[in-house]
C-alpha positions as CSV (number, residue, x, y, z in Angstrom):
1,M,-5.2,6.9,6.0
2,K,-7.9,4.5,4.8
3,F,-8.5,1.0,6.7
4,H,-9.7,-2.3,5.6
5,L,-10.9,-5.1,7.4
6,A,-10.4,-8.9,6.0
7,V,-12.3,-11.6,7.9
8,N,-12.5,-15.3,7.1
9,L,-15.9,-17.1,7.7
10,E,-14.5,-19.7,9.6
11,R,-14.7,-21.9,12.9
12,M,-12.1,-23.8,14.3
13,D,-14.5,-26.4,16.2
14,D,-17.4,-28.1,14.3
15,N,-19.4,-27.8,17.2
16,I,-19.7,-24.0,16.8
17,A,-22.9,-23.4,14.6
18,M,-22.4,-21.4,11.7
19,K,-25.2,-19.0,12.7
20,D,-22.8,-18.2,15.1
21,V,-19.8,-17.6,13.5
22,R,-21.9,-15.2,10.8
23,D,-23.3,-13.4,13.8
24,H,-19.9,-12.8,15.6
25,T,-18.4,-11.5,12.0
26,L,-21.2,-9.2,11.6
27,R,-20.7,-7.6,14.9
28,M,-17.0,-7.4,13.8
29,V,-17.8,-5.6,10.7
30,Q,-20.2,-3.1,12.4
31,M,-17.7,-2.3,15.1
32,A,-14.9,-1.6,12.1
33,D,-17.7,0.6,10.3
34,E,-18.2,2.5,13.5
35,A,-14.3,3.1,13.8
36,G,-14.3,4.3,10.5
37,F,-13.0,1.5,8.4
38,E,-13.7,2.0,4.9
39,I,-13.8,-1.6,3.5
40,A,-14.7,-5.1,4.8
41,W,-13.2,-7.9,2.8
42,A,-14.9,-11.5,3.4
43,A,-13.2,-14.7,2.2
44,E,-14.8,-17.7,0.9
45,H,-13.4,-20.9,1.4
46,H,-15.5,-23.3,-0.6
47,A,-15.6,-27.1,0.1
48,L,-13.7,-26.8,3.4
49,E,-14.9,-28.6,6.6
50,M,-14.8,-25.9,8.9
51,T,-16.6,-23.2,6.8
């Protein structure tokens, strides 16, 4: 069975730096890769305040 990961690069609080969101997302993808996940999907949300 193949597993995929879907992630949103979003923040729930605009006081959180996008760099921190990026770093957190990269850690999640790295952990998924180490666990044997095949693909990581990253959604793009243009023109949203919290992305």
